[in-house]
Structure formats: structure tokens, C-alpha cells
C-alpha positions as CSV (number, residue, x, y, z in Angstrom):
1,M,50.8,79.6,232.1
2,L,50.7,77.2,235.1
3,R,48.6,78.2,238.1
4,P,47.2,76.6,241.2
5,R,44.1,74.4,240.6
6,I,41.1,74.0,243.0
7,I,39.7,70.5,242.4
8,P,36.6,68.9,243.8
9,C,37.0,65.2,244.4
10,L,34.0,62.9,244.0
11,L,33.9,59.4,245.4
12,V,31.6,56.9,243.7
13,H,30.3,53.9,245.7
14,N,27.4,51.7,244.6
15,K,26.8,54.1,241.7
16,G,26.2,57.0,244.1
17,L,28.2,59.9,245.3
18,V,29.6,59.4,248.8
19,K,31.9,61.0,251.3
20,T,34.1,59.0,253.7
21,V,36.0,59.7,257.0
22,R,39.4,58.2,257.0
23,F,38.3,56.0,254.1
24,S,35.5,54.4,256.1
25,T,31.7,54.9,256.8
26,P,30.8,56.2,253.3
27,K,27.9,58.6,253.6
28,Y,25.6,59.0,250.5
29,V,25.5,62.6,249.4
30,G,23.8,62.5,246.0
31,D,24.0,61.6,242.3
32,P,27.4,62.0,240.5
33,I,25.8,63.4,237.4
34,N,23.8,66.1,239.3
35,A,27.0,67.1,241.1
36,V,28.9,67.4,237.8
37,K,26.1,69.7,236.4
38,I,26.4,72.0,239.4
39,F,30.2,72.1,239.2
40,N,29.8,73.0,235.5
41,E,27.8,76.0,236.5
42,K,30.4,77.0,239.0
43,E,33.3,76.8,236.5
44,V,35.6,74.5,238.5
45,D,39.2,74.2,237.4
46,E,39.2,70.4,237.2
47,L,37.2,67.4,238.5
48,L,38.6,64.2,240.1
49,V,36.2,61.2,240.2
50,L,37.3,58.1,242.0
51,D,35.3,54.8,241.9
52,I,36.2,53.3,245.3
53,D,34.6,49.9,244.5
54,S,36.3,48.8,241.3
55,T,39.7,47.8,242.6
56,V,38.5,46.3,245.8
57,E,35.9,44.2,244.0
58,K,38.4,43.4,241.1
59,K,36.1,44.9,238.5
60,E,36.8,46.6,235.2
61,P,36.2,50.4,235.1
62,D,32.5,51.2,234.6
63,Y,32.9,52.6,231.1
64,Q,29.3,53.6,230.7
65,M,29.4,55.7,233.9
66,I,32.7,57.2,232.8
67,K,31.2,58.1,229.4
68,N,28.1,59.7,231.0
69,L,30.3,61.8,233.3
70,A,32.7,62.8,230.5
71,T,29.8,63.8,228.3
72,E,28.4,66.0,231.0
73,C,31.7,67.6,232.1
74,R,32.7,71.0,230.8
75,M,35.9,71.0,232.8
76,P,39.1,68.8,232.6
77,F,38.1,65.5,234.1
78,C,40.3,62.9,235.8
79,Y,38.9,59.4,236.5
80,G,40.4,56.7,238.7
81,G,39.2,53.2,239.8
82,G,39.9,49.7,238.5
83,V,42.4,50.8,235.9
84,S,45.3,48.3,235.6
85,N,46.6,48.4,232.0
86,A,47.3,50.6,229.0
87,E,44.4,49.3,226.9
88,Q,42.0,50.5,229.6
89,V,43.6,53.9,229.7
90,K,43.3,54.3,226.0
91,R,39.6,53.3,226.1
92,I,38.9,55.8,228.9
93,I,40.8,58.7,227.2
94,K,38.7,58.0,224.0
95,L,35.5,58.5,226.1
96,G,36.6,62.2,226.7
97,V,38.5,61.9,229.9
98,E,41.7,64.1,230.1
99,K,43.5,62.2,232.8
100,V,43.4,58.7,234.2
101,A,44.4,58.0,237.8
102,I,46.3,54.8,238.8
103,S,47.0,53.5,242.2
104,S,47.2,49.7,243.1
105,A,48.2,48.7,239.6
106,A,51.2,51.0,239.7
107,I,52.3,49.6,243.1
108,Q,52.0,46.0,241.8
109,N,53.9,46.8,238.6
110,P,55.6,50.2,238.4
111,N,56.5,49.6,234.7
112,V,52.8,49.8,233.8
113,I,53.1,53.6,234.2
114,S,55.7,53.8,231.4
115,E,53.5,51.6,229.2
116,M,50.5,53.9,229.8
117,A,52.5,57.1,229.3
118,K,53.8,55.7,226.0
119,E,50.2,55.2,224.7
120,V,48.5,58.4,225.8
121,G,51.3,60.7,227.1
122,S,52.7,61.3,230.6
123,Q,50.4,64.4,231.1
124,S,47.4,62.1,231.1
125,I,48.6,59.7,233.8
126,V,48.2,60.5,237.5
127,F,49.4,58.3,240.4
128,V,47.1,58.6,243.4
129,M,49.0,57.7,246.5
130,D,46.9,56.9,249.6
131,V,49.2,57.5,252.6
132,K,48.8,57.2,256.4
133,K,51.1,56.8,259.3
134,N,51.7,53.2,260.4
135,P,50.3,53.0,263.9
136,K,53.2,50.9,265.1
137,S,56.2,52.7,263.6
138,G,54.7,56.1,263.1
139,N,56.2,56.3,259.6
140,Y,54.3,57.3,256.5
141,E,53.3,54.3,254.3
142,I,51.4,53.8,251.1
143,Y,48.1,51.8,251.5
144,T,45.8,50.3,248.9
145,H,42.3,48.9,248.7
146,N,40.6,51.9,250.4
147,G,43.3,52.1,253.1
148,K,42.9,48.5,254.2
149,I,46.2,47.0,252.9
150,S,49.6,48.4,253.9
151,T,52.2,48.0,251.1
152,G,55.1,48.9,253.5
153,L,56.3,51.4,250.8
154,N,57.8,54.7,251.7
155,P,55.8,57.5,249.8
156,I,59.0,59.5,249.2
157,D,60.9,56.7,247.6
158,F,58.0,55.4,245.6
159,S,57.2,58.9,244.3
160,K,60.7,59.0,242.8
161,T,60.0,55.6,241.2
162,M,56.8,56.9,239.7
163,E,58.7,59.9,238.3
164,D,61.3,57.7,236.8
165,Q,58.6,55.7,235.1
166,G,57.2,58.8,233.5
167,I,54.2,59.7,235.6
168,G,52.7,63.1,234.8
169,E,51.3,64.0,238.2
170,I,51.2,62.6,241.7
171,S,48.1,63.1,243.9
172,I,48.9,62.7,247.6
173,N,45.8,61.5,249.5
174,S,46.1,61.6,253.3
175,I,44.0,58.8,254.8
176,D,44.5,60.2,258.3
177,N,43.1,63.6,257.3
178,D,40.3,62.3,255.0
179,G,37.0,63.8,256.0
180,M,38.4,65.3,259.1
181,M,38.2,68.9,257.7
182,K,41.1,70.1,259.8
183,G,43.6,71.0,257.1
184,Y,46.0,69.2,254.8
185,D,49.0,67.2,255.9
186,I,51.5,69.8,255.1
187,E,54.4,67.7,256.4
188,L,53.7,64.9,254.0
189,I,53.1,67.1,251.1
190,K,56.4,69.0,251.7
191,M,58.3,65.7,251.8
192,V,57.0,64.5,248.5
193,R,57.2,67.9,246.8
194,R,60.9,68.1,247.7
195,S,61.6,64.7,246.2
196,V,60.1,65.0,242.8
197,S,59.6,67.7,240.1
198,V,56.3,66.5,238.6
199,P,53.1,68.4,239.4
200,I,51.5,67.6,242.8
201,T,47.9,67.6,243.9
202,A,47.1,67.4,247.6
203,L,43.9,65.7,248.9
204,G,42.5,65.0,252.4
205,G,41.7,67.4,255.1
206,A,40.4,70.7,253.7
207,G,37.6,72.0,255.8
208,K,37.5,75.6,254.9
209,I,38.7,77.9,252.1
210,S,41.6,79.1,254.2
211,D,43.0,75.6,254.2
212,I,43.3,75.8,250.4
213,E,44.7,79.3,250.6
214,N,47.3,78.1,253.2
215,L,48.3,75.2,250.9
216,I,48.8,77.5,247.9
217,N,50.7,80.0,250.0
218,E,53.0,77.2,251.1
219,F,53.6,75.5,247.8
220,G,52.6,77.9,245.0
221,I,51.7,75.9,241.9
222,I,49.8,72.9,243.3
223,G,46.5,71.2,242.9
224,A,44.3,71.7,245.9
225,A,41.7,68.9,245.9
226,A,38.9,68.5,248.4
227,G,35.8,66.4,248.9
228,S,33.9,67.3,252.1
229,L,34.6,71.0,251.6
230,F,32.7,71.0,248.3
231,V,29.8,68.8,249.3
232,F,29.0,69.9,252.8
233,K,28.0,73.3,254.2
234,G,27.8,74.7,257.7
235,I,28.5,73.2,261.1
236,Y,25.9,70.5,260.7
237,K,27.4,69.4,257.4
238,A,24.3,69.8,255.3
239,V,24.7,68.4,251.8
240,L,25.2,71.4,249.5
241,I,27.5,71.4,246.4
242,N,29.6,74.5,246.6
243,Y,32.8,76.0,245.1
244,P,34.6,79.3,245.4
245,S,33.3,82.1,243.3
246,R,35.6,83.7,240.6
247,N,36.5,86.6,243.0
248,E,37.3,84.1,245.8
249,K,39.5,82.1,243.5
250,F,41.3,85.3,242.4
251,T,42.1,86.0,246.1
252,I,43.0,82.5,247.0
253,C,45.2,81.8,244.0
254,K,46.4,85.4,243.5
255,L,45.9,85.0,239.7
């Protein structure tokens, strides 16, 4: 039975776990493996790990890091960062990863999604779409390379392209809301949700549990991903890995 998923998102930079604000000023918050161990104990629904260095630095995925994370994970695990072809996807899946996230490679060559899906199945391929409003036009656009390069692509139209290519899931990452902890971009999510039928995950902006509850109340079966919410605690943003208890999840997701 399908149900909402509450998903911690971990960003890896220089081998460490970091948190960003609008995709800039990464703040070190700990060791990725230690974070995974804590999330294991908290029985999270799913874990999203994004290496924010690989694509920008034109590096291959760090297979040893992925293997270490996958070995430690006791929950479904999605990895993204530096993935550009079907062979890499097959190698990552063999390491014990359930899903592989693609971004820049899919924008450069949308056909690569169908190639990847053919090798490992659509359910294992996720398109991570980093979106913000163009400051000049005010229109939503897809950006790459940690929000530095505008593609000029409309997220609604490109989501349809991804669905046509056989993507299994689309993760909508709001650059404008990243790290702000003031709630998700409901308008953006609604526009994408109406245009495609594949599963959607929302990322960027959650600052309190009620933000996740509001998202699920609005959209029902959806992935609610968050970074800051699950690594910071309190008004001073002390670093503390946290996650809703089973009872809290029951209330939030109405399972």
C-alpha cells in the first residue's frame, strides 16, 4: 500500500555532511556514516544522500563512500551525485542502493533516463529537479551545478519529458526555500504534481513538523524530504540528528 514518506536528505561535501542555505555557504554538521547510524535507530522511511561535489567537479561517483553508506543503511537508500550513464547506475545498484538520483545528465541528454530505466527499472531512477525563480522574469526555471547555471528549462514541461522517458520519481528541490525553514514551495509542487502522474518528492524549506503535515494534507501520497529540519534543533540551530517518533508519524501521515 502506498503511503506518504518522510525522508531525511543528507548533503555530502568534501566527504563531510553539510547543510546549505539557498545552495550556498555549506555548514559542516557531522559525519555521514554517523548520521546514517542514528537514522537507522529512528526507523526512517527512506534516506536521500546527494554528493554536491561530484557533478560540479566532473568526478565519478565515490563508489567506496556509496558502498559504506549502503552497507550501514537499514532503510531504502537513494544516492545522487556525478551519475551520468547507465553503467554507473548498474554499479551503484549492485552496491545495495535502491534508487539512483539523476540531475544534470538528464538535462543534457533526456534519453539517458530511458537507457537507465531499461537496465535497472523505472522504479530505481529519480530525477532531482533544482528549481528557482529567475530574478529577471520571475518564472520558475531548472538550474544545475548547485544552482549556479540556469538551463532556461520550464520545470513543468521538463517533468513531462522525464515522465515520457520513463522516470520513476521526480524530486522537486526548491533552491529559493533551501535552508530557509519557512515551509515548502506549495505553488511549485502543485504545478508539477498536476502535470505528471509519477511519484513526487518535495524538498526545500521544511522548518517544523507542521510543514510536513501541511504538505501531506495538501497532496496525500507524496515524499516529504527535509535537510535542516532533521539535523538542527531549536532556535539556535544546534546540530542534533532527529526524526519524528512512530506516534508522530502516525499523526502526520494518518497511517
